[in-house]
N, C-alpha and C positions, 0 to 999 in steps of 0.2 A: 504461271501466276499462282495457281493453287499450291504448287510446290513451295513457293516462297511463303504463302500464308500459313502452311502447315509446319514450317521450320521451327524447331525448338532451339533456344539459345539461352545463354546466361547473360542477363542484363548487367550492365556495369553499375547501374544505380537504381534505387527506388525513388519514387516521387511521393513526398509526404503531402498531407492535405490539411489546410487550415479550416476555414469555414466556407464551404462552397457557396458561390454567389455573392459573397461579401468581401471579395478581394480588394475592392476599392476603399474599404474602411478598415483594412487589417491594421494599419498604423494606429488608428484610434482604439481598436480592440486590444492592441498590445499594452495600453496603459493599465487597465485592470489586471491583465496577466502579470505585468511587471510588479504591480503592487502586491498581488497574491504571493508571488515568489519571494519578494522582499520580506513580507510579513511572516511567511513560513520559515525562511532561513533565520531571520532575526529572532522570532518567537522561540523556535526550538533551540537556538544557540543560547538564548537567555536562560531557558529552562536548564540546559546542561551546565551553564556557568554557575547558576544559583545552587544546584544540587551538589556540584563538585566542591564549591568553596564553603558551603555551610555544613559543618559536621552534624548538626541536629537533624539534617535531612538525609543522613546516611542510613535510612531505613529501607526495608524491602520494597514498600510501595513506591518510594521515590527512585530507588535504583531501577525498578522495572520501568518507571516513567522515563528515566534517562535512556534506557534501551529503546523505548518507543521513539523518543526524540531523535536519537541517532539514525534510526531507520527512516523516519520521516525526512530528515535532512538528506539522506541518500536518495530517496525517491524524488525529492524536489530537484536535486542537482542532476539526476540522471535524465530527466525529461526537459529540463530548462533550456539547454542549447538548441535543440531542434524546434521547440515550441516558440521561443523568442526569435529564432532565426527566420521562421516563416512569417511571423507577424511584423517584425521590424525590418527585415531585409528581403522578404520574399524568397528566401533560400530554401527551396523544396527538395533539392537533391541530397541523397544520402547513399554512400557506398554500401555494398552488401556486407562487408566486414564490420563497418561502423554500426549498421542496422542490427546485425546479429549480436554485437557486443552490447548495444543498448537494451535490446529485448532480454538478454540474459540478466543484466543488472536489475532491470525493472521487475522481472518475474522472481528473481532471487530475493530482492528486498521485500516484495509483497509476501513471499513465503515466510521470511523472517518476521515481518510485522504480524502476520497471522499467528506465528508461534509466540511472540511476545504478548499479544492480546490474550492468548490462552494462559500464559504464565500469570498475567495480571488477574485473570478470573480465578486461578488457583490461589493467588495471594488473598483475594477478597474472601474466598471460601474458607481458608484457614483462619483469617482474622475474625470472621463471624462465628464459625463453627467451633473453633478451639482457640480462643484468644489467649489463654494462659500459656499455651505451648507455641504461640505464634513465633516468638523470637528464637526458640530452640529448634523449630522445624526449618524456618527460612533463615539459615545462617548465611553470612557473606560468602564463605567458600562454596556452599551449596548453590547459591544464586549465581555465582561465577560459572559453575559447571553447567547449570541450566541454560545460561546465556550462550555459552560456547556450543552446546548441543544445538540450539536454535540456529546459530550461524552456520555450523557444519551441515546441518540438515538442508538449509537453503542453498548453500554452495554446491553440495553433492547432487541433490535431486534435480536441480535445474541445469546442471552442466551438460547433459546430452543434447539439450534443445538446439543450441547454435551449431553443434557438429552435425546433427541430423539435417538441419536446414541447409548447411553448406553442400550436402550431397545432391541437392535437387537442382534441376534446371528450371529457369524462370522465363515465362512468356513475355511478349511485348507489353501486355496489360500490367504495368508495374506500378500503378498508382495505389498507394495504401489509404486506408480509411481515416487514419489519425495523423497527428503531428508528431508521433513517435512510433517506434516499432514494438509490436507485440506478436507473440507466436501465432495466435489464431489468424491474424491479419496477413502476416507474411506467408503463412502456409498456403493460403488461397491463391497466391501468385504463382505457385509452382505448377509446371507441366507434368512433373513426375508423380508417381504413386505415393501419396502422403498418408496412407492408412496407418502405417506404423507410428508416424509422428502424431497423427490425430489421436490414436488410442493411448499413446504415451502421455500426451498433453492432458487428455481427459482423466487418465488414471492419476496423474500428478495432482490435478486440481481436486479430485475427490479425496485423495489421501493427505492433502495438506490443508487447504482452505476448507474443504468439505468436512473433513474429520475434526479440524480445530473448531469450526463453528458448532458442530454437534456437541463436542465436549464442553464448550462454553455454555451452550444451552443447558446441558445436564448439570453443570456446576451451579447455574442460577436456579435450577429447580431445587437443588439441595440447599442453596442459600435461602430461598423462599420458605422451604420446609422448616429450616432452623429459625428463621425470623418469626414465623407464625407460632412457634412454640414458646416464644418469649412473652411473658405475661404483661410486662409493662409496654404500653403502646408507644410511649416516648422513646424507650430504648430500641424498640423494633424499627421505628421510623429513623432513628439516628443510624442504626446499622444499615438500613436500605440507602440512606443518603450517601454513605461512603461508596456506594456502587454506581451512582448516577454518572459520574465522569467516565467510568469504564464502559458503561452501557452506551453512552453517546459515541465513544471511540469505536466500539464494536459496530454499531449501526452505520456510522460514517464510512467505515472501511468495507464491510461485507455487502451492504445493500447495492451500491453502484457496481462493485466488482463482479458480484454474482450475476447481476442483471446484464452487464456487458458480456460476460462469458456465455450466457444463455442466448443472447441476441446473435453473437458471432457464430454459434454452432447451429442454432435451430431457427433463427429469426430472419430468414431470407427476404421476407416481404416487409420487414420493418423499415421505417423511415430512416434514411442515412443520417439526417440531422439528429435524431434521437441517439443513434450510435455514437456520433461525434460528441454530443453533449455528455453522455455517460462516460465517455473516455476522458474528457476533461475533468469531470467531477471525481472519478475514481482515483486520479493521480494528484489533483490539486487540492481538493477539499479536505481530506484527512490530515495532511501535513499542515494545512492552514488552521484548521479548527481545533485540533488536539491540544496545542499549547494554550489556546484561548479558553477552552472548556476547563482544563485542569487548573489554570490560573484563577478562573472565576470560582470554581467549586472548592479548591483547596485553600483553606484559611491560612495555613502555615506557609504555603508556597507564595500566596498573594502578599502576605506580610513581608516575606524576605525580598520579593521583587520591589515592593514599594520602598523598603529600606535602602536597597541598592541605588534606586533612581533618586531618592531624596538626598543621599550622600553626594 
C-alpha cells in the first residue's frame, strides 16, 4: 500500500478551481464574469478602432495606448475559456499541454504589458521634460521598434517555462488554486526537483515586472522634479493631469500581480480565498478598467468615441 502511495506519475489532467464552497451558485457568479469579459473585449476593441481610424490620434501617447489595448485583449482571451468553462459548465479539467500553453500566453502577455507601461511612462517623461523635442524623439519608426522589442522580450524570456514544466512528473494532488494556469501554481504540483524552475521564474519576475516597476517609479520621480520646477501652478497641475490615467493603469496592473506572486512564493499560511480573489483581480480588472480610465480622462479620445456612437 505504501508503495502505491509513494508512486510518482504524470497526471493526464489538472483540475482548475472556481470559488471553493460556492459551487452551487457558480452559474450566478458567471453573470458578472461574462459582463466583465464583454466590457473588456468591447472596450479595448473600441479603443483600437478609434485610434486606427482617426488620423488625429496617430500620436505617440495613443499609439502606446493601442499597444496596451491589444495586450489587454490578449489577456482577456487567454483566461476566458477556462474561467467561463468552470462557472458556466463546471468544466474543471485541463490537459497538461493546454495548461502549459495557457500559462505561457498569460505570463508572456503580462511581461509585454509591463513593458508597454514602461514605454508609456517614458512617453509622459519626454512630453513633460522636453515637450519641444517630443515629436522628434518619439517618431513612428522608433515607436514601432520599441513595440517590437517589447513583444520579442516577452516571447523569448517566457519560452523556457512550459518546456521546464513538461520535464516534471506530477503527483495525484493535481488541483490548481485558480481557474487558469500560472507557473507558480503548476510548479507546486510537481514531484520532481523544481529549484531550477523556481529560480528562473523568480529571476524573470525581478528582471521584467520588478525592473520595469522600478524604472517607472524613477521616471515619475524625474517627472515630479520637472513639474516642481514649473513656476505656474496651473501648468504644473495640467502636466500632472496627463499622467493620471497612466498611474491608474500602473497601480491596477502591478498591485494585484505583485501581491499574488508574493503570496504564491512566501504566503503559505494565507487564506486560499484571498489568493483566488487576487488571481481574478490581476487578470480581469486591468483589461476592464484601462479603457474606461483612458476614455474618461482623455478629452480627445472621449470626443471621438461619442462622435462614432452618435453617428
